[in-house]
C-alpha positions in Angstrom: 82.4 -84.6 94.8 81.0 -81.1 93.9 80.8 -79.9 90.2 83.0 -77.1 89.3 80.2 -74.8 88.6 78.8 -75.4 92.1 82.3 -74.5 93.4 82.5 -71.5 91.4 79.0 -70.4 92.5 79.8 -70.9 96.1 83.1 -68.9 95.7 81.2 -66.2 94.2 78.6 -66.1 97.1 81.2 -66.3 99.8 83.0 -63.4 98.2 86.0 -65.4 97.1 85.5 -64.1 93.4 85.7 -60.5 92.4 82.5 -58.7 92.2 83.7 -56.7 89.1 82.3 -58.8 86.1 85.2 -57.8 84.0 87.7 -59.0 86.1 90.6 -61.2 84.4 91.3 -64.9 85.2 94.1 -67.5 84.3 92.6 -70.8 84.8 94.7 -73.9 85.0 94.2 -77.6 86.0 95.9 -80.9 85.4 95.3 -81.1 81.7 93.6 -78.1 80.8 90.1 -79.6 80.3 88.6 -78.4 83.5 90.2 -75.0 83.2 88.1 -74.6 79.9 84.8 -75.8 81.8 85.6 -73.2 84.3 85.8 -70.6 81.6 82.5 -71.5 80.0 80.9 -71.5 83.8 82.5 -68.2 84.7 80.9 -66.9 81.4 77.7 -68.3 82.6 77.9 -66.4 85.8 78.4 -63.2 83.9 81.8 -62.7 83.8 83.1 -60.9 80.7 86.8 -60.0 81.4 89.7 -61.8 79.7 89.4 -65.5 80.6 92.6 -67.6 79.8 92.9 -71.3 79.7 96.6 -71.6 81.0 96.5 -75.2 80.3 97.8 -78.0 82.4 99.9 -77.3 85.5 103.1 -78.5 83.8 102.3 -75.8 81.1 102.2 -73.3 83.9 105.2 -74.5 85.5 107.2 -74.2 82.3 105.9 -70.6 81.7 107.4 -69.6 85.2 
């Protein structure tokens, strides 16, 4: 299993993440914990835009 950090780095290198470091993201996962880790890792990759932990998938579904 690849770590989230490796996936984000690979996504950046493959051009699947915006090159603009001020891009905004809403991250979500099953519980919200991995979304929080993703935010930390995006900051570590230099992203400075709005990064929101959308919580768990049930939170996202309820908001739609």
